[in-house]
PQR file of N, CA, C, O and H, with PARSE charges and radii, in Angstrom:
ATOM      1  N   MET A   1     -11.226  -7.436  16.573 -0.4000 1.5000
ATOM      2  CA  MET A   1     -10.251  -6.531  16.349 -0.0000 2.0000
ATOM      3  C   MET A   1      -9.385  -7.624  15.185  0.5500 1.7000
ATOM      4  O   MET A   1      -9.281  -8.849  15.121 -0.5500 1.4000
ATOM      5  N   LYS A   2      -8.777  -6.314  14.223 -0.4000 1.5000
ATOM      6  CA  LYS A   2      -8.133  -6.963  12.928 -0.0000 2.0000
ATOM      7  C   LYS A   2      -6.692  -7.110  13.281  0.5500 1.7000
ATOM      8  O   LYS A   2      -6.112  -6.214  13.895 -0.5500 1.4000
ATOM      9  H   LYS A   2      -8.862  -5.319  14.275  0.4000 1.0000
ATOM     10  N   PRO A   3      -5.997  -8.384  12.855 -0.5600 1.5000
ATOM     11  CA  PRO A   3      -4.753  -8.252  13.043  0.2800 2.0000
ATOM     12  C   PRO A   3      -3.742  -7.373  12.394  0.5500 1.7000
ATOM     13  O   PRO A   3      -3.935  -6.888  11.279 -0.5500 1.4000
ATOM     14  N   VAL A   4      -2.337  -7.109  13.303 -0.4000 1.5000
ATOM     15  CA  VAL A   4      -1.591  -6.211  12.615 -0.0000 2.0000
ATOM     16  C   VAL A   4      -0.694  -6.390  11.682  0.5500 1.7000
ATOM     17  O   VAL A   4       0.182  -7.224  11.913 -0.5500 1.4000
ATOM     18  H   VAL A   4      -2.180  -7.503  14.208  0.4000 1.0000
ATOM     19  N   ILE A   5      -0.677  -5.551  10.207 -0.4000 1.5000
ATOM     20  CA  ILE A   5      -0.079  -6.024   9.458 -0.0000 2.0000
ATOM     21  C   ILE A   5       1.364  -5.959   9.605  0.5500 1.7000
ATOM     22  O   ILE A   5       1.883  -4.871   9.854 -0.5500 1.4000
ATOM     23  H   ILE A   5      -1.389  -4.874  10.020  0.4000 1.0000
ATOM     24  N   THR A   6       2.073  -7.017   9.476 -0.4000 1.5000
ATOM     25  CA  THR A   6       3.530  -6.907   9.533 -0.0000 2.0000
ATOM     26  C   THR A   6       4.069  -6.721   7.856  0.5500 1.7000
ATOM     27  O   THR A   6       4.882  -5.804   7.743 -0.5500 1.4000
ATOM     28  H   THR A   6       1.651  -7.901   9.274  0.4000 1.0000
ATOM     29  N   GLN A   7       3.785  -7.348   6.737 -0.4000 1.5000
ATOM     30  CA  GLN A   7       3.949  -7.317   5.878 -0.0000 2.0000
ATOM     31  C   GLN A   7       3.253  -6.898   4.286  0.5500 1.7000
ATOM     32  O   GLN A   7       2.180  -7.328   3.864 -0.5500 1.4000
ATOM     33  H   GLN A   7       3.125  -8.093   6.829  0.4000 1.0000
ATOM     34  N   LEU A   8       3.921  -6.218   3.767 -0.4000 1.5000
ATOM     35  CA  LEU A   8       3.187  -5.747   2.262 -0.0000 2.0000
ATOM     36  C   LEU A   8       2.860  -6.555   1.496  0.5500 1.7000
ATOM     37  O   LEU A   8       3.928  -7.051   1.137 -0.5500 1.4000
ATOM     38  H   LEU A   8       4.793  -5.869   4.110  0.4000 1.0000
ATOM     39  N   THR A   9       1.917  -7.143   0.877 -0.4000 1.5000
ATOM     40  CA  THR A   9       1.724  -8.254   0.022 -0.0000 2.0000
ATOM     41  C   THR A   9       0.709  -7.812  -0.954  0.5500 1.7000
ATOM     42  O   THR A   9      -0.119  -6.988  -0.564 -0.5500 1.4000
ATOM     43  H   THR A   9       1.050  -6.740   1.168  0.4000 1.0000
ATOM     44  N   PRO A  10       0.641  -8.375  -2.538 -0.5600 1.5000
ATOM     45  CA  PRO A  10      -0.409  -7.656  -3.074  0.2800 2.0000
ATOM     46  C   PRO A  10      -2.038  -7.779  -2.864  0.5500 1.7000
ATOM     47  O   PRO A  10      -2.939  -7.242  -3.507 -0.5500 1.4000
ATOM     48  N   GLU A  11      -2.109  -8.809  -1.570 -0.4000 1.5000
ATOM     49  CA  GLU A  11      -3.299  -9.240  -1.150 -0.0000 2.0000
ATOM     50  C   GLU A  11      -3.627  -8.032   0.216  0.5500 1.7000
ATOM     51  O   GLU A  11      -4.614  -8.160   0.941 -0.5500 1.4000
ATOM     52  H   GLU A  11      -1.377  -9.246  -1.048  0.4000 1.0000
ATOM     53  N   THR A  12      -2.707  -6.996   0.367 -0.4000 1.5000
ATOM     54  CA  THR A  12      -3.142  -6.213   1.573 -0.0000 2.0000
ATOM     55  C   THR A  12      -3.775  -4.878   0.744  0.5500 1.7000
ATOM     56  O   THR A  12      -3.368  -4.329  -0.280 -0.5500 1.4000
ATOM     57  H   THR A  12      -1.905  -6.892  -0.221  0.4000 1.0000
ATOM     58  N   THR A  13      -4.573  -4.676   1.337 -0.4000 1.5000
ATOM     59  CA  THR A  13      -5.432  -3.356   1.198 -0.0000 2.0000
ATOM     60  C   THR A  13      -4.781  -2.012   1.195  0.5500 1.7000
ATOM     61  O   THR A  13      -3.951  -1.710   2.052 -0.5500 1.4000
ATOM     62  H   THR A  13      -4.903  -5.122   2.169  0.4000 1.0000
ATOM     63  N   VAL A  14      -5.176  -1.145   0.174 -0.4000 1.5000
ATOM     64  CA  VAL A  14      -4.303  -0.172   0.257 -0.0000 2.0000
ATOM     65  C   VAL A  14      -4.606   0.880   1.575  0.5500 1.7000
ATOM     66  O   VAL A  14      -3.894   1.786   2.007 -0.5500 1.4000
ATOM     67  H   VAL A  14      -5.851  -1.390  -0.522  0.4000 1.0000
ATOM     68  N   ASN A  15      -5.771   0.462   1.983 -0.4000 1.5000
ATOM     69  CA  ASN A  15      -6.259   1.463   3.448 -0.0000 2.0000
ATOM     70  C   ASN A  15      -5.284   0.858   4.688  0.5500 1.7000
ATOM     71  O   ASN A  15      -4.544   1.515   5.419 -0.5500 1.4000
ATOM     72  H   ASN A  15      -6.349  -0.275   1.632  0.4000 1.0000
ATOM     73  N   ASP A  16      -5.527  -0.670   4.696 -0.4000 1.5000
ATOM     74  CA  ASP A  16      -5.027  -1.079   5.628 -0.0000 2.0000
ATOM     75  C   ASP A  16      -2.929  -0.925   5.491  0.5500 1.7000
ATOM     76  O   ASP A  16      -2.207  -1.018   6.483 -0.5500 1.4000
ATOM     77  H   ASP A  16      -6.129  -1.204   4.102  0.4000 1.0000
ATOM     78  N   ALA A  17      -2.564  -0.763   4.502 -0.4000 1.5000
ATOM     79  CA  ALA A  17      -1.235  -0.645   4.292 -0.0000 2.0000
ATOM     80  C   ALA A  17      -0.644   0.983   4.598  0.5500 1.7000
ATOM     81  O   ALA A  17       0.469   1.394   4.927 -0.5500 1.4000
ATOM     82  H   ALA A  17      -3.150  -0.688   3.696  0.4000 1.0000
ATOM     83  N   ILE A  18      -1.800   1.597   4.354 -0.4000 1.5000
ATOM     84  CA  ILE A  18      -1.414   3.288   4.900 -0.0000 2.0000
ATOM     85  C   ILE A  18      -1.702   3.231   6.068  0.5500 1.7000
ATOM     86  O   ILE A  18      -0.790   3.809   6.660 -0.5500 1.4000
ATOM     87  H   ILE A  18      -2.704   1.263   4.087  0.4000 1.0000
ATOM     88  N   ALA A  19      -2.603   2.796   6.936 -0.4000 1.5000
ATOM     89  CA  ALA A  19      -3.097   2.522   8.351 -0.0000 2.0000
ATOM     90  C   ALA A  19      -1.793   2.093   9.207  0.5500 1.7000
ATOM     91  O   ALA A  19      -1.526   2.654  10.269 -0.5500 1.4000
ATOM     92  H   ALA A  19      -3.343   2.327   6.456  0.4000 1.0000
ATOM     93  N   ARG A  20      -0.945   0.979   8.623 -0.4000 1.5000
ATOM     94  CA  ARG A  20       0.183   0.571   9.410 -0.0000 2.0000
ATOM     95  C   ARG A  20       1.260   1.531   8.738  0.5500 1.7000
ATOM     96  O   ARG A  20       2.063   1.837   9.619 -0.5500 1.4000
ATOM     97  H   ARG A  20      -1.162   0.524   7.760  0.4000 1.0000
ATOM     98  N   TRP A  21       1.558   2.057   7.670 -0.4000 1.5000
ATOM     99  CA  TRP A  21       2.690   2.699   7.218 -0.0000 2.0000
ATOM    100  C   TRP A  21       2.023   4.152   6.749  0.5500 1.7000
ATOM    101  O   TRP A  21       1.584   4.187   5.599 -0.5500 1.4000
ATOM    102  H   TRP A  21       0.906   1.808   6.954  0.4000 1.0000
ATOM    103  N   PRO A  22       1.941   5.088   7.385 -0.5600 1.5000
ATOM    104  CA  PRO A  22       1.015   6.459   6.763  0.2800 2.0000
ATOM    105  C   PRO A  22       1.995   7.131   5.572  0.5500 1.7000
ATOM    106  O   PRO A  22       1.644   7.876   4.657 -0.5500 1.4000
ATOM    107  N   ALA A  23       3.189   6.681   5.849 -0.4000 1.5000
ATOM    108  CA  ALA A  23       4.121   7.572   4.729 -0.0000 2.0000
ATOM    109  C   ALA A  23       4.005   6.866   3.367  0.5500 1.7000
ATOM    110  O   ALA A  23       4.510   7.352   2.355 -0.5500 1.4000
ATOM    111  H   ALA A  23       3.474   6.076   6.593  0.4000 1.0000
ATOM    112  N   LEU A  24       3.275   5.617   3.371 -0.4000 1.5000
ATOM    113  CA  LEU A  24       3.152   4.868   1.850 -0.0000 2.0000
ATOM    114  C   LEU A  24       2.403   5.349   1.020  0.5500 1.7000
ATOM    115  O   LEU A  24       2.502   5.061  -0.173 -0.5500 1.4000
ATOM    116  H   LEU A  24       2.865   5.222   4.194  0.4000 1.0000
ATOM    117  N   LEU A  25       1.230   6.433   1.637 -0.4000 1.5000
ATOM    118  CA  LEU A  25       0.351   7.404   0.906 -0.0000 2.0000
ATOM    119  C   LEU A  25       0.982   8.286   0.006  0.5500 1.7000
ATOM    120  O   LEU A  25       0.241   8.763  -0.854 -0.5500 1.4000
ATOM    121  H   LEU A  25       1.150   6.667   2.606  0.4000 1.0000
ATOM    122  N   THR A  26       2.299   8.656  -0.011 -0.4000 1.5000
ATOM    123  CA  THR A  26       2.765   9.258  -1.002 -0.0000 2.0000
ATOM    124  C   THR A  26       3.249   8.595  -2.134  0.5500 1.7000
ATOM    125  O   THR A  26       3.266   9.057  -3.275 -0.5500 1.4000
ATOM    126  H   THR A  26       2.900   8.269   0.687  0.4000 1.0000
ATOM    127  N   VAL A  27       3.701   7.326  -1.721 -0.4000 1.5000
ATOM    128  CA  VAL A  27       4.148   6.495  -3.109 -0.0000 2.0000
ATOM    129  C   VAL A  27       2.687   5.869  -3.768  0.5500 1.7000
ATOM    130  O   VAL A  27       2.650   5.848  -4.998 -0.5500 1.4000
ATOM    131  H   VAL A  27       3.687   6.951  -0.794  0.4000 1.0000
ATOM    132  N   LEU A  28       1.774   5.482  -3.208 -0.4000 1.5000
ATOM    133  CA  LEU A  28       0.662   5.179  -3.614 -0.0000 2.0000
ATOM    134  C   LEU A  28       0.066   6.305  -4.666  0.5500 1.7000
ATOM    135  O   LEU A  28      -0.447   6.044  -5.754 -0.5500 1.4000
ATOM    136  H   LEU A  28       1.804   5.499  -2.209  0.4000 1.0000
ATOM    137  N   SER A  29       0.224   7.414  -4.179 -0.4000 1.5000
ATOM    138  CA  SER A  29      -0.437   8.483  -4.770 -0.0000 2.0000
ATOM    139  C   SER A  29       0.578   9.095  -6.170  0.5500 1.7000
ATOM    140  O   SER A  29       0.074   9.517  -7.211 -0.5500 1.4000
ATOM    141  H   SER A  29       0.641   7.625  -3.295  0.4000 1.0000
ATOM    142  N   ALA A  30       1.800   9.038  -5.954 -0.4000 1.5000
ATOM    143  CA  ALA A  30       2.823   9.176  -6.820 -0.0000 2.0000
ATOM    144  C   ALA A  30       2.265   8.009  -8.156  0.5500 1.7000
ATOM    145  O   ALA A  30       2.410   8.290  -9.345 -0.5500 1.4000
ATOM    146  H   ALA A  30       2.209   8.695  -5.108  0.4000 1.0000
ATOM    147  N   TYR A  31       1.710   6.877  -7.736 -0.4000 1.5000
ATOM    148  CA  TYR A  31       1.154   6.023  -8.914 -0.0000 2.0000
ATOM    149  C   TYR A  31      -0.295   6.031  -9.216  0.5500 1.7000
ATOM    150  O   TYR A  31      -0.931   5.166  -9.819 -0.5500 1.4000
ATOM    151  H   TYR A  31       1.592   6.648  -6.769  0.4000 1.0000
ATOM    152  N   GLY A  32      -0.737   7.189  -8.682 -0.4000 1.5000
ATOM    153  CA  GLY A  32      -2.030   7.431  -9.161 -0.0000 2.0000
ATOM    154  C   GLY A  32      -3.207   6.553  -8.493  0.5500 1.7000
ATOM    155  O   GLY A  32      -4.285   6.361  -9.054 -0.5500 1.4000
ATOM    156  H   GLY A  32      -0.221   7.891  -8.192  0.4000 1.0000
ATOM    157  N   ILE A  33      -2.766   5.899  -6.861 -0.4000 1.5000
ATOM    158  CA  ILE A  33      -3.566   4.840  -6.311 -0.0000 2.0000
ATOM    159  C   ILE A  33      -4.171   6.109  -5.210  0.5500 1.7000
ATOM    160  O   ILE A  33      -3.480   7.050  -4.819 -0.5500 1.4000
ATOM    161  H   ILE A  33      -1.889   6.055  -6.405  0.4000 1.0000
ATOM    162  N   ASP A  34      -5.074   5.959  -4.976 -0.4000 1.5000
ATOM    163  CA  ASP A  34      -5.749   6.922  -3.462 -0.0000 2.0000
ATOM    164  C   ASP A  34      -6.286   6.028  -2.551  0.5500 1.7000
ATOM    165  O   ASP A  34      -6.554   4.870  -2.871 -0.5500 1.4000
ATOM    166  H   ASP A  34      -5.636   5.195  -5.294  0.4000 1.0000
ATOM    167  N   SER A  35      -6.446   6.430  -1.549 -0.4000 1.5000
ATOM    168  CA  SER A  35      -6.951   5.791  -0.459 -0.0000 2.0000
ATOM    169  C   SER A  35      -8.612   6.183  -0.335  0.5500 1.7000
ATOM    170  O   SER A  35      -9.384   5.649   0.462 -0.5500 1.4000
ATOM    171  H   SER A  35      -6.229   7.371  -1.289  0.4000 1.0000
ATOM    172  N   CYS A  36      -8.852   6.898  -0.999 -0.4000 1.5000
ATOM    173  CA  CYS A  36     -10.410   7.374  -1.039 -0.0000 2.0000
ATOM    174  C   CYS A  36     -11.613   6.403  -1.910  0.5500 1.7000
ATOM    175  O   CYS A  36     -12.687   5.959  -1.503 -0.5500 1.4000
ATOM    176  H   CYS A  36      -8.225   7.331  -1.646  0.4000 1.0000
ATOM    177  N   CYS A  37     -10.943   6.284  -3.280 -0.4000 1.5000
ATOM    178  CA  CYS A  37     -11.885   5.347  -4.163 -0.0000 2.0000
ATOM    179  C   CYS A  37     -11.612   4.345  -4.242  0.5500 1.7000
ATOM    180  O   CYS A  37     -12.521   3.599  -4.605 -0.5500 1.4000
ATOM    181  H   CYS A  37     -10.071   6.645  -3.611  0.4000 1.0000
ATOM    182  N   GLY A  38     -10.477   3.814  -4.012 -0.4000 1.5000
ATOM    183  CA  GLY A  38      -9.708   2.632  -4.393 -0.0000 2.0000
ATOM    184  C   GLY A  38      -8.904   1.821  -2.962  0.5500 1.7000
ATOM    185  O   GLY A  38      -8.275   0.764  -3.006 -0.5500 1.4000
ATOM    186  H   GLY A  38      -9.738   4.420  -3.717  0.4000 1.0000
ATOM    187  N   GLY A  39      -9.176   2.746  -1.661 -0.4000 1.5000
ATOM    188  CA  GLY A  39      -9.065   2.284  -0.143 -0.0000 2.0000
ATOM    189  C   GLY A  39      -8.943   0.616  -0.198  0.5500 1.7000
ATOM    190  O   GLY A  39      -7.991  -0.038   0.227 -0.5500 1.4000
ATOM    191  H   GLY A  39      -9.687   3.606  -1.626  0.4000 1.0000
ATOM    192  N   ALA A  40      -9.923   0.198  -0.710 -0.4000 1.5000
ATOM    193  CA  ALA A  40     -10.733  -0.872   0.286 -0.0000 2.0000
ATOM    194  C   ALA A  40      -9.970  -2.027  -0.617  0.5500 1.7000
ATOM    195  O   ALA A  40      -9.803  -3.133  -0.104 -0.5500 1.4000
ATOM    196  H   ALA A  40     -10.696   0.729  -1.055  0.4000 1.0000
ATOM    197  N   LEU A  41      -9.442  -1.739  -2.146 -0.4000 1.5000
ATOM    198  CA  LEU A  41      -8.888  -2.705  -2.781 -0.0000 2.0000
ATOM    199  C   LEU A  41      -7.689  -2.876  -2.454  0.5500 1.7000
ATOM    200  O   LEU A  41      -6.881  -2.007  -2.128 -0.5500 1.4000
ATOM    201  H   LEU A  41      -9.577  -0.840  -2.563  0.4000 1.0000
ATOM    202  N   PRO A  42      -7.437  -4.713  -2.578 -0.5600 1.5000
ATOM    203  CA  PRO A  42      -6.040  -5.004  -2.513  0.2800 2.0000
ATOM    204  C   PRO A  42      -4.951  -4.058  -3.194  0.5500 1.7000
ATOM    205  O   PRO A  42      -5.349  -3.303  -4.081 -0.5500 1.4000
ATOM    206  N   ILE A  43      -3.862  -4.050  -2.905 -0.4000 1.5000
ATOM    207  CA  ILE A  43      -2.902  -2.956  -3.855 -0.0000 2.0000
ATOM    208  C   ILE A  43      -2.779  -3.942  -5.107  0.5500 1.7000
ATOM    209  O   ILE A  43      -2.874  -3.321  -6.166 -0.5500 1.4000
ATOM    210  H   ILE A  43      -3.539  -4.663  -2.184  0.4000 1.0000
ATOM    211  N   GLY A  44      -2.578  -5.423  -5.270 -0.4000 1.5000
ATOM    212  CA  GLY A  44      -2.753  -5.813  -6.503 -0.0000 2.0000
ATOM    213  C   GLY A  44      -3.816  -5.579  -7.499  0.5500 1.7000
ATOM    214  O   GLY A  44      -3.687  -5.521  -8.722 -0.5500 1.4000
ATOM    215  H   GLY A  44      -2.501  -5.927  -4.410  0.4000 1.0000
ATOM    216  N   GLU A  45      -4.616  -5.485  -6.970 -0.4000 1.5000
ATOM    217  CA  GLU A  45      -5.876  -5.457  -7.560 -0.0000 2.0000
ATOM    218  C   GLU A  45      -6.031  -3.458  -8.490  0.5500 1.7000
ATOM    219  O   GLU A  45      -6.307  -3.016  -9.605 -0.5500 1.4000
ATOM    220  H   GLU A  45      -4.721  -5.532  -5.977  0.4000 1.0000
ATOM    221  N   ALA A  46      -5.609  -2.854  -7.005 -0.4000 1.5000
ATOM    222  CA  ALA A  46      -5.490  -1.539  -7.485 -0.0000 2.0000
ATOM    223  C   ALA A  46      -4.100  -0.964  -8.460  0.5500 1.7000
ATOM    224  O   ALA A  46      -3.982   0.062  -9.131 -0.5500 1.4000
ATOM    225  H   ALA A  46      -5.385  -3.213  -6.099  0.4000 1.0000
ATOM    226  N   ALA A  47      -3.168  -2.076  -8.213 -0.4000 1.5000
ATOM    227  CA  ALA A  47      -2.146  -1.823  -9.473 -0.0000 2.0000
ATOM    228  C   ALA A  47      -2.666  -2.093 -10.937  0.5500 1.7000
ATOM    229  O   ALA A  47      -2.380  -1.431 -11.934 -0.5500 1.4000
ATOM    230  H   ALA A  47      -3.264  -2.909  -7.668  0.4000 1.0000
ATOM    231  N   ARG A  48      -3.557  -3.291 -10.860 -0.4000 1.5000
ATOM    232  CA  ARG A  48      -4.121  -3.673 -12.467 -0.0000 2.0000
ATOM    233  C   ARG A  48      -5.082  -2.318 -12.633  0.5500 1.7000
ATOM    234  O   ARG A  48      -4.695  -1.647 -13.590 -0.5500 1.4000
ATOM    235  H   ARG A  48      -3.790  -3.829 -10.050  0.4000 1.0000
ATOM    236  N   LYS A  49      -5.933  -1.894 -12.129 -0.4000 1.5000
ATOM    237  CA  LYS A  49      -6.796  -1.022 -12.187 -0.0000 2.0000
ATOM    238  C   LYS A  49      -6.203   0.171 -12.899  0.5500 1.7000
ATOM    239  O   LYS A  49      -6.795   0.884 -13.709 -0.5500 1.4000
ATOM    240  H   LYS A  49      -6.248  -2.440 -11.352  0.4000 1.0000
ATOM    241  N   HIS A  50      -4.677   0.319 -12.396 -0.4000 1.5000
ATOM    242  CA  HIS A  50      -4.595   2.311 -12.524 -0.0000 2.0000
ATOM    243  C   HIS A  50      -3.101   1.395 -13.665  0.5500 1.7000
ATOM    244  O   HIS A  50      -2.024   1.964 -13.839 -0.5500 1.4000
ATOM    245  H   HIS A  50      -4.196  -0.260 -11.738  0.4000 1.0000
ATOM    246  N   GLN A  51      -3.314   0.431 -14.080 -0.4000 1.5000
ATOM    247  CA  GLN A  51      -2.165  -0.237 -14.867 -0.0000 2.0000
ATOM    248  C   GLN A  51      -0.436   0.137 -14.645  0.5500 1.7000
ATOM    249  O   GLN A  51       0.462   0.412 -15.440 -0.5500 1.4000
ATOM    250  H   GLN A  51      -4.189  -0.032 -13.939  0.4000 1.0000
ATOM    251  N   VAL A  52      -0.494   0.002 -13.263 -0.4000 1.5000
ATOM    252  CA  VAL A  52       0.731  -0.061 -12.653 -0.0000 2.0000
ATOM    253  C   VAL A  52       1.391  -1.356 -12.444  0.5500 1.7000
ATOM    254  O   VAL A  52       0.737  -2.298 -11.995 -0.5500 1.4000
ATOM    255  H   VAL A  52      -1.224  -0.221 -12.617  0.4000 1.0000
ATOM    256  N   ASP A  53       2.491  -1.463 -12.702 -0.4000 1.5000
ATOM    257  CA  ASP A  53       3.926  -2.294 -12.533 -0.0000 2.0000
ATOM    258  C   ASP A  53       3.665  -3.086 -10.904  0.5500 1.7000
ATOM    259  O   ASP A  53       4.248  -2.663  -9.906 -0.5500 1.4000
ATOM    260  H   ASP A  53       3.022  -0.699 -13.067  0.4000 1.0000
ATOM    261  N   LEU A  54       2.877  -4.060 -10.866 -0.4000 1.5000
ATOM    262  CA  LEU A  54       2.694  -4.717  -9.281 -0.0000 2.0000
ATOM    263  C   LEU A  54       4.563  -4.720  -8.510  0.5500 1.7000
ATOM    264  O   LEU A  54       5.082  -4.214  -7.515 -0.5500 1.4000
ATOM    265  H   LEU A  54       2.403  -4.404 -11.677  0.4000 1.0000
ATOM    266  N   ASP A  55       4.918  -5.372  -9.367 -0.4000 1.5000
ATOM    267  CA  ASP A  55       6.048  -5.576  -8.689 -0.0000 2.0000
ATOM    268  C   ASP A  55       7.099  -4.109  -8.632  0.5500 1.7000
ATOM    269  O   ASP A  55       8.006  -4.215  -7.807 -0.5500 1.4000
ATOM    270  H   ASP A  55       4.497  -5.783 -10.176  0.4000 1.0000
ATOM    271  N   GLU A  56       7.071  -3.134  -9.205 -0.4000 1.5000
ATOM    272  CA  GLU A  56       7.642  -2.149  -9.066 -0.0000 2.0000
ATOM    273  C   GLU A  56       7.043  -1.425  -8.413  0.5500 1.7000
ATOM    274  O   GLU A  56       7.590  -0.332  -8.271 -0.5500 1.4000
ATOM    275  H   GLU A  56       6.334  -3.048  -9.876  0.4000 1.0000
ATOM    276  N   LEU A  57       5.842  -1.589  -7.782 -0.4000 1.5000
ATOM    277  CA  LEU A  57       4.823  -0.692  -6.657 -0.0000 2.0000
ATOM    278  C   LEU A  57       4.974  -1.326  -5.360  0.5500 1.7000
ATOM    279  O   LEU A  57       4.830  -0.667  -4.330 -0.5500 1.4000
ATOM    280  H   LEU A  57       5.397  -2.478  -7.898  0.4000 1.0000
ATOM    281  N   ILE A  58       5.309  -2.807  -5.340 -0.4000 1.5000
ATOM    282  CA  ILE A  58       5.327  -3.487  -4.177 -0.0000 2.0000
ATOM    283  C   ILE A  58       7.067  -3.243  -3.800  0.5500 1.7000
ATOM    284  O   ILE A  58       7.132  -2.992  -2.597 -0.5500 1.4000
ATOM    285  H   ILE A  58       5.426  -3.343  -6.176  0.4000 1.0000
ATOM    286  N   GLN A  59       8.066  -3.240  -4.254 -0.4000 1.5000
ATOM    287  CA  GLN A  59       9.248  -2.713  -4.377 -0.0000 2.0000
ATOM    288  C   GLN A  59       9.272  -1.562  -3.779  0.5500 1.7000
ATOM    289  O   GLN A  59       9.793  -1.549  -2.664 -0.5500 1.4000
ATOM    290  H   GLN A  59       8.013  -3.444  -5.232  0.4000 1.0000
ATOM    291  N   SER A  60       8.758  -0.352  -4.303 -0.4000 1.5000
ATOM    292  CA  SER A  60       8.679   0.933  -3.967 -0.0000 2.0000
ATOM    293  C   SER A  60       8.110   1.349  -2.581  0.5500 1.7000
ATOM    294  O   SER A  60       8.484   2.266  -1.850 -0.5500 1.4000
ATOM    295  H   SER A  60       8.335  -0.363  -5.209  0.4000 1.0000
ATOM    296  N   LEU A  61       7.144   0.473  -2.410 -0.4000 1.5000
ATOM    297  CA  LEU A  61       6.368   0.249  -0.829 -0.0000 2.0000
ATOM    298  C   LEU A  61       7.276  -0.212   0.153  0.5500 1.7000
ATOM    299  O   LEU A  61       7.606   0.353   1.196 -0.5500 1.4000
ATOM    300  H   LEU A  61       6.841  -0.272  -3.004  0.4000 1.0000
ATOM    301  N   HIS A  62       7.704  -1.486  -0.374 -0.4000 1.5000
ATOM    302  CA  HIS A  62       8.558  -2.016   1.047 -0.0000 2.0000
ATOM    303  C   HIS A  62       9.944  -0.961   1.256  0.5500 1.7000
ATOM    304  O   HIS A  62      10.576  -1.080   2.306 -0.5500 1.4000
ATOM    305  H   HIS A  62       7.437  -1.945  -1.221  0.4000 1.0000
ATOM    306  N   VAL A  63      10.322  -0.090   0.386 -0.4000 1.5000
ATOM    307  CA  VAL A  63      11.465   0.350   0.544 -0.0000 2.0000
ATOM    308  C   VAL A  63      10.920   1.512   1.434  0.5500 1.7000
ATOM    309  O   VAL A  63      11.394   1.522   2.571 -0.5500 1.4000
ATOM    310  H   VAL A  63       9.809   0.006  -0.466  0.4000 1.0000
ATOM    311  N   ARG A  64      10.093   2.410   1.165 -0.4000 1.5000
ATOM    312  CA  ARG A  64       9.349   3.541   2.260 -0.0000 2.0000
ATOM    313  C   ARG A  64       8.604   2.642   3.436  0.5500 1.7000
ATOM    314  O   ARG A  64       8.411   3.290   4.464 -0.5500 1.4000
ATOM    315  H   ARG A  64       9.708   2.402   0.242  0.4000 1.0000
ATOM    316  N   ALA A  65       8.269   1.623   3.463 -0.4000 1.5000
ATOM    317  CA  ALA A  65       7.774   1.175   4.940 -0.0000 2.0000
ATOM    318  C   ALA A  65       9.030   1.104   5.613  0.5500 1.7000
ATOM    319  O   ALA A  65       9.207   1.848   6.578 -0.5500 1.4000
ATOM    320  H   ALA A  65       8.427   1.096   2.628  0.4000 1.0000
ATOM    321  N   ALA A  66      10.036   0.226   5.203 -0.4000 1.5000
ATOM    322  CA  ALA A  66      11.408   0.162   5.898 -0.0000 2.0000
ATOM    323  C   ALA A  66      11.762   1.662   6.183  0.5500 1.7000
ATOM    324  O   ALA A  66      12.035   1.966   7.344 -0.5500 1.4000
ATOM    325  H   ALA A  66       9.893  -0.378   4.419  0.4000 1.0000
ATOM    326  N   GLU A  67      11.773   2.378   5.452 -0.4000 1.5000
ATOM    327  CA  GLU A  67      11.823   3.968   6.103 -0.0000 2.0000
ATOM    328  C   GLU A  67      11.422   4.514   7.205  0.5500 1.7000
ATOM    329  O   GLU A  67      12.035   5.294   7.934 -0.5500 1.4000
ATOM    330  H   GLU A  67      11.551   2.131   4.509  0.4000 1.0000
ATOM    331  N   GLN A  68       9.878   3.885   7.362 -0.4000 1.5000
ATOM    332  CA  GLN A  68       9.106   4.420   8.496 -0.0000 2.0000
ATOM    333  C   GLN A  68       8.474   3.051   8.960  0.5500 1.7000
ATOM    334  O   GLN A  68       7.701   2.497   8.179 -0.5500 1.4000
ATOM    335  H   GLN A  68       9.380   3.251   6.770  0.4000 1.0000
ATOM    336  N   PRO A  69       8.693   2.591   9.923 -0.5600 1.5000
ATOM    337  CA  PRO A  69       8.375   1.238  10.464  0.2800 2.0000
ATOM    338  C   PRO A  69       6.703   1.181  11.111  0.5500 1.7000
ATOM    339  O   PRO A  69       5.992   0.176  11.073 -0.5500 1.4000
ATOM    340  N   GLY A  70       6.269   2.656  11.753 -0.4000 1.5000
ATOM    341  CA  GLY A  70       5.030   2.792  11.723 -0.0000 2.0000
ATOM    342  C   GLY A  70       4.855   1.963  13.291  0.5500 1.7000
ATOM    343  O   GLY A  70       5.788   1.397  13.860 -0.5500 1.4000
ATOM    344  H   GLY A  70       6.847   3.472  11.783  0.4000 1.0000
ATOM    345  N   PRO A  71       3.524   2.042  13.782 -0.5600 1.5000
ATOM    346  CA  PRO A  71       2.985   1.913  14.873  0.2800 2.0000
ATOM    347  C   PRO A  71       3.342   0.236  15.280  0.5500 1.7000
ATOM    348  O   PRO A  71       3.017  -0.557  14.396 -0.5500 1.4000
ATOM    349  N   ALA A  72       3.903  -0.297  16.383 -0.4000 1.5000
ATOM    350  CA  ALA A  72       3.917  -1.760  16.783 -0.0000 2.0000
ATOM    351  C   ALA A  72       2.448  -2.247  16.967  0.5500 1.7000
ATOM    352  O   ALA A  72       2.220  -3.412  17.294 -0.5500 1.4000
ATOM    353  H   ALA A  72       4.166   0.347  17.101  0.4000 1.0000
TER
END
């Protein structure tokens, strides 16, 4: 059984982040990152691949995750 993710880090995969906080899909989509082709990538790698500022992306994800804590 996979551990429950309690923090978003550059090492968190896109799919794991979305599974924990489904509302993050809208933020990731706004940056051009999807869960289909890039879902297995860590957020940091997806940001590099899509030429997205990692710090900005992580900050946006943290703000949205705080609004929707997700399942415990």
